[in-house]
C-alpha positions as CSV (number, residue, x, y, z in Angstrom):
1,M,-20.5,164.5,-15.7
2,R,-17.3,162.4,-15.3
3,R,-16.2,160.6,-12.2
4,E,-13.6,163.2,-11.2
5,Q,-16.3,165.9,-11.2
6,L,-18.8,163.7,-9.4
7,M,-16.3,162.9,-6.7
8,N,-16.3,166.6,-5.7
9,S,-20.1,166.5,-5.3
10,V,-21.0,163.4,-3.2
11,T,-23.1,163.3,-0.1
12,V,-23.2,160.1,2.0
13,I,-26.3,159.6,4.1
14,I,-26.2,157.1,7.1
15,P,-29.4,156.7,9.2
16,T,-28.6,155.4,12.7
17,Y,-30.3,154.3,15.8
18,N,-28.2,152.6,18.5
19,E,-25.2,151.8,16.2
20,A,-22.4,152.4,18.6
21,R,-20.7,149.1,17.7
22,N,-20.6,149.9,14.0
23,I,-20.7,153.6,13.1
24,R,-17.0,154.5,13.5
25,K,-15.9,151.5,11.3
26,V,-18.5,152.4,8.7
27,V,-17.4,156.1,8.5
28,E,-13.7,155.2,8.4
29,D,-14.2,152.5,5.8
30,L,-15.9,155.0,3.6
31,L,-13.2,157.6,4.1
32,C,-10.2,155.3,3.6
33,E,-10.3,155.6,-0.2
34,N,-7.2,157.4,-1.5
35,G,-7.8,161.0,-2.1
36,L,-11.4,160.9,-0.9
37,L,-11.0,163.2,2.1
38,K,-12.4,166.7,1.7
39,Q,-14.2,165.5,-1.4
40,V,-17.4,164.2,0.2
41,E,-19.7,165.0,3.0
42,I,-21.1,162.3,5.4
43,L,-24.4,163.0,7.1
44,V,-25.2,160.8,10.0
45,I,-28.9,161.1,10.7
46,D,-29.6,159.8,14.2
47,G,-32.9,158.9,15.6
48,G,-32.1,159.6,19.3
49,S,-29.6,156.7,20.0
50,K,-29.2,155.8,23.6
51,D,-26.1,153.6,23.4
52,G,-23.4,156.2,22.8
53,T,-23.7,156.4,19.0
54,R,-24.2,160.2,19.1
55,D,-21.0,160.7,21.2
56,I,-19.0,158.6,18.7
57,V,-20.3,160.7,15.8
58,R,-19.5,163.9,17.6
59,K,-15.9,162.7,18.0
60,L,-15.9,161.9,14.3
61,E,-17.2,165.4,13.6
62,Y,-14.1,166.8,15.4
63,E,-11.7,164.4,13.7
64,Y,-13.1,164.9,10.2
65,Q,-14.2,168.6,10.4
66,N,-16.4,169.8,7.5
67,I,-16.8,166.2,6.3
68,V,-18.8,164.4,9.0
69,R,-22.0,166.0,10.4
70,L,-24.5,164.7,13.0
71,I,-28.1,165.6,12.3
72,E,-31.2,164.9,14.4
73,N,-34.0,162.7,13.3
74,P,-36.9,163.3,15.7
75,R,-39.2,160.8,13.9
76,R,-36.6,158.0,14.3
77,I,-37.8,156.0,11.3
78,Q,-35.4,155.4,8.5
79,A,-37.5,157.0,5.7
80,A,-37.5,160.3,7.7
81,A,-33.8,160.1,8.1
82,L,-33.2,159.6,4.4
83,N,-35.5,162.6,3.5
84,I,-33.7,164.8,6.0
85,G,-30.4,163.8,4.4
86,I,-31.8,164.5,0.9
87,N,-33.0,167.9,1.9
88,Q,-29.7,168.9,3.4
89,A,-27.3,167.2,0.9
90,K,-24.9,169.5,-0.9
91,G,-23.7,166.8,-3.3
92,E,-25.2,166.0,-6.8
93,I,-24.7,162.3,-6.0
94,I,-26.4,160.9,-2.9
95,V,-25.0,157.6,-1.6
96,R,-27.2,155.8,0.9
97,C,-25.3,153.7,3.4
98,D,-26.4,151.4,6.3
99,A,-24.6,151.4,9.6
100,H,-25.3,147.7,9.9
101,A,-23.0,146.9,6.9
102,R,-19.4,146.6,5.8
103,Y,-18.0,148.3,2.7
104,E,-15.1,147.3,0.5
105,Q,-12.4,149.9,-0.1
106,G,-13.4,151.9,-3.2
107,Y,-17.1,151.6,-2.6
108,I,-17.9,155.2,-3.4
109,R,-15.6,155.2,-6.5
110,A,-17.3,152.0,-7.7
111,C,-20.7,153.8,-7.5
112,L,-19.4,156.7,-9.5
113,D,-17.8,154.3,-12.1
114,A,-21.2,152.6,-12.4
115,F,-22.9,156.0,-13.1
116,E,-20.4,156.7,-15.8
117,E,-20.7,153.3,-17.3
118,S,-24.5,152.9,-17.3
119,R,-25.7,156.5,-17.5
120,A,-28.4,155.3,-15.0
121,D,-30.3,157.4,-12.5
122,V,-29.7,155.0,-9.6
123,V,-26.9,152.5,-9.1
124,G,-26.1,149.9,-6.5
125,G,-24.6,146.6,-5.6
126,A,-25.9,143.2,-4.5
127,Q,-26.9,142.5,-0.9
128,I,-24.4,140.0,0.3
129,A,-24.9,138.7,3.8
130,I,-21.9,138.0,6.0
131,G,-21.5,137.1,9.7
132,E,-19.1,138.2,12.4
133,T,-20.6,135.9,15.2
134,Y,-21.4,132.2,14.6
135,F,-25.1,132.7,14.5
136,Q,-24.8,135.6,12.1
137,K,-22.9,133.2,9.8
138,V,-25.7,130.7,10.0
139,I,-28.2,133.4,9.1
140,S,-26.0,134.6,6.3
141,T,-26.0,131.1,4.8
142,A,-29.8,131.1,4.8
143,Y,-29.9,134.7,3.5
144,N,-27.7,134.0,0.5
145,S,-29.5,130.8,-0.5
146,F,-32.2,130.7,-3.2
147,L,-35.0,130.0,-0.6
148,G,-33.6,133.0,1.5
149,S,-33.3,135.4,-1.4
150,G,-36.2,134.2,-3.6
151,G,-33.9,134.5,-6.6
152,S,-33.9,138.3,-6.5
153,K,-31.5,139.9,-8.9
154,Y,-30.2,142.4,-6.3
155,R,-29.0,139.3,-4.3
156,K,-26.8,138.1,-7.2
157,Q,-23.3,139.4,-6.6
158,D,-22.0,138.5,-10.1
159,Y,-24.8,140.2,-12.0
160,S,-24.6,143.5,-13.8
161,G,-27.5,145.1,-15.6
162,L,-30.8,147.0,-15.3
163,V,-33.0,145.8,-12.4
164,D,-36.1,146.8,-10.5
165,T,-34.3,147.5,-7.2
166,V,-30.8,147.6,-5.6
167,W,-29.6,147.4,-2.1
168,L,-28.9,150.8,-0.5
169,G,-28.0,152.6,-3.8
170,A,-26.5,155.8,-5.0
171,Y,-28.9,158.4,-6.5
172,R,-28.5,161.4,-8.8
173,K,-29.9,164.2,-6.7
174,E,-31.9,165.5,-9.7
175,I,-34.4,162.7,-9.4
176,F,-35.6,164.3,-6.2
177,S,-36.0,167.7,-7.7
178,D,-39.8,167.3,-8.3
179,G,-40.4,166.6,-4.6
180,L,-40.1,162.8,-4.8
181,R,-39.2,161.4,-1.4
182,F,-39.2,158.2,0.7
183,N,-42.6,157.2,2.1
184,E,-42.5,158.0,5.9
185,K,-45.7,156.0,6.5
186,V,-43.6,152.8,6.5
187,S,-40.8,152.0,8.9
188,V,-38.9,149.6,6.7
189,D,-38.7,148.7,2.9
190,E,-39.3,152.4,2.1
191,D,-37.1,152.0,-1.0
192,Y,-39.4,149.5,-2.8
193,E,-42.0,152.2,-3.3
194,L,-39.4,154.8,-4.4
195,F,-38.0,152.4,-7.0
196,Y,-41.5,151.6,-8.2
197,L,-42.3,155.3,-8.7
198,L,-38.9,155.8,-10.4
199,R,-39.7,153.0,-12.8
200,L,-43.0,154.6,-13.6
201,K,-41.0,157.7,-14.6
202,E,-38.8,155.5,-16.8
203,K,-35.7,156.1,-14.7
204,K,-32.9,153.6,-15.0
205,I,-31.8,151.5,-12.0
206,Y,-28.5,149.7,-12.5
207,L,-27.0,146.8,-10.5
208,S,-23.2,146.6,-10.7
209,S,-21.1,143.6,-9.6
210,S,-18.2,146.0,-8.9
211,I,-20.1,147.7,-6.1
212,R,-19.3,145.6,-3.0
213,A,-21.0,146.0,0.4
214,Y,-21.9,143.3,2.9
215,Y,-25.0,143.1,5.1
216,L,-24.7,142.1,8.8
217,P,-27.8,140.2,9.7
218,R,-29.5,140.0,13.1
219,E,-27.6,138.2,15.9
220,T,-30.4,136.2,17.4
221,L,-33.4,134.1,16.2
222,W,-35.8,136.4,18.0
223,A,-34.4,139.5,16.4
224,L,-34.6,137.8,13.0
225,M,-38.2,136.9,13.7
226,Q,-39.1,140.4,14.6
227,Q,-37.3,141.8,11.5
228,F,-39.1,139.5,9.0
229,F,-42.5,140.1,10.7
230,I,-42.0,143.8,10.2
231,H,-40.9,143.3,6.6
232,G,-44.0,141.3,5.8
233,K,-46.2,143.8,7.4
234,S,-44.6,146.7,5.5
235,V,-45.5,145.0,2.1
236,S,-49.1,145.1,3.1
237,L,-49.0,148.9,3.9
238,T,-48.3,149.7,0.2
239,V,-50.6,147.2,-1.4
240,R,-53.6,149.5,-1.8
241,Y,-51.7,151.8,-4.2
242,M,-49.0,149.5,-5.4
243,L,-50.7,146.2,-6.2
244,K,-47.7,144.9,-8.0
245,R,-45.9,144.4,-4.7
246,I,-48.2,141.6,-3.7
247,I,-47.6,139.7,-6.9
248,G,-44.9,137.0,-7.1
249,R,-43.1,136.0,-3.9
250,P,-45.4,137.9,-1.5
251,L,-48.4,136.2,-3.1
252,I,-46.8,132.8,-2.7
253,M,-46.1,133.5,1.0
254,L,-49.6,134.9,1.6
255,S,-51.2,131.9,-0.1
256,A,-49.1,129.5,1.9
257,I,-50.1,130.9,5.3
258,I,-53.8,131.0,4.3
259,I,-53.7,127.3,3.1
260,L,-51.8,126.4,6.3
261,L,-54.4,128.1,8.5
262,I,-57.3,126.4,6.6
263,I,-55.7,122.9,6.9
264,G,-54.7,123.6,10.5
265,V,-58.3,124.4,11.5
266,A,-59.6,121.4,9.5
267,A,-57.0,119.2,11.3
268,C,-58.7,119.8,14.6
269,F,-61.8,118.0,13.3
270,S,-60.4,115.6,10.6
271,Y,-57.7,112.9,10.9
272,T,-57.2,113.1,7.1
273,S,-56.5,116.8,7.3
274,L,-54.1,116.2,10.2
275,C,-52.2,113.7,8.0
276,V,-52.2,116.2,5.1
277,L,-50.8,118.9,7.5
278,G,-48.1,116.6,8.9
279,A,-47.1,115.5,5.4
280,G,-46.9,119.1,4.2
281,V,-44.7,120.2,7.1
282,L,-42.4,117.2,6.6
283,M,-42.1,117.9,2.9
284,Y,-41.4,121.6,3.6
285,F,-38.6,120.8,5.9
286,F,-37.2,118.2,3.5
287,V,-37.0,120.9,0.8
288,L,-35.3,123.2,3.3
289,F,-32.8,120.5,4.2
290,L,-32.0,119.9,0.5
291,Q,-31.5,123.6,0.0
292,T,-29.1,123.6,2.9
293,L,-27.1,120.7,1.5
294,F,-26.8,122.6,-1.8
295,C,-25.6,125.9,-0.3
296,I,-23.6,124.8,2.8
297,G,-20.4,124.0,0.9
298,K,-17.4,123.9,3.2
299,K,-19.2,125.5,6.1
300,P,-19.4,123.7,9.5
301,L,-21.6,120.6,9.4
302,R,-23.7,121.7,12.4
303,Q,-25.1,124.5,10.1
304,L,-26.9,121.6,8.3
305,F,-29.5,121.5,11.2
306,L,-29.6,125.2,12.0
307,V,-30.0,126.7,8.5
308,P,-33.4,125.0,7.9
309,I,-34.7,126.4,11.2
310,V,-33.5,129.9,10.2
311,L,-35.2,129.6,6.8
312,A,-38.4,128.5,8.4
313,T,-38.3,131.4,10.8
314,M,-37.8,133.9,8.0
315,H,-40.6,132.4,5.9
316,L,-43.1,132.0,8.8
317,S,-42.5,135.5,10.4
318,Y,-42.7,137.2,7.0
319,S,-45.9,135.4,6.1
320,I,-47.6,136.1,9.4
321,G,-46.7,139.8,9.2
322,L,-47.9,140.0,5.6
323,F,-51.2,138.2,6.4
324,L,-52.0,140.3,9.5
325,G,-51.0,143.5,7.6
326,C,-53.3,142.6,4.7
327,I,-56.2,141.9,7.1
328,R,-55.7,145.3,8.6
329,E,-55.5,147.0,5.2
330,L,-58.7,145.2,4.1
331,F,-60.4,146.4,7.2
332,L,-59.3,150.0,6.7
333,W,-60.4,149.8,3.0
334,A,-63.9,148.5,4.0
335,L,-64.1,151.2,6.7
336,S,-63.2,153.9,4.2
337,L,-65.9,152.6,1.8
338,A,-68.5,152.6,4.6
339,N,-67.6,156.2,5.4
340,I,-67.9,157.2,1.7
341,R,-71.4,155.6,1.5
342,K,-72.4,157.4,4.8
343,W,-71.2,160.7,3.4
344,L,-73.1,160.1,0.1
345,L,-76.3,159.2,1.8
């Protein structure tokens, strides 16, 4: 199916919760493409926003009749919103969008071009962080660095090719025809499992450097800490049936927090262990400082001291969330084994 045919069959899904500051701009950015009006539908799936998001979407419904539609998401979580959108989508191409992002003009057309070029089942672009406030810009610098992205391909804005995952993504609706959906047991990172299952089915996931969207990070250090704690915890929720997720970067983070805990306990009783702990922390921040020097470029010099703090917050919050989540999963696994034994006996 060529792009002109695909353009007449596109559904955009935007999950929202308290996105009054962003939702109008996101919808209008997506609809500003020449000739796009009346050729797509936009489903805003709202989880009971309390900041006026729903009122704004209702106005957009009136302004763009038969294009924009507000749908309720009683479960509030993002995976549920996406599944509601998939079930109600009329288009053969489903474009997932985030209300906490900015989109270049031609975003939807770029997705359709990528489908035509790659013949893939899922296409998407890189996750490029930008900032509107000063602290968001600091977080963006950390996000876009190697120690912030971990070298993931979906963070490389100049790369095109087959990958394991993309940010957001556009999907051929036919991949959901067998009942495949996002896992509603996790509140974030629901797409990782979906991509894993798609790869098992030998579906193609394609990253295109022509698809341009920009992620707006959290605005405070506390919000960033909460976000990465939840991300770490979400990895542990799928580890029982998706062991591959704990290999690689998550395994490094989990090992680091376990080693830190062991040395930290030992440091309470041993001066040598205390020295080892201190030297390790100093070495860690020295590496963060070098990474900041490498990626800061022409950005304000004061970021030189803030970016290492942001990186350390990201690493520590993620590691603690992952560690506590794995402990919980191990406990539930042991409990299930005990129940099985009890039933057998």
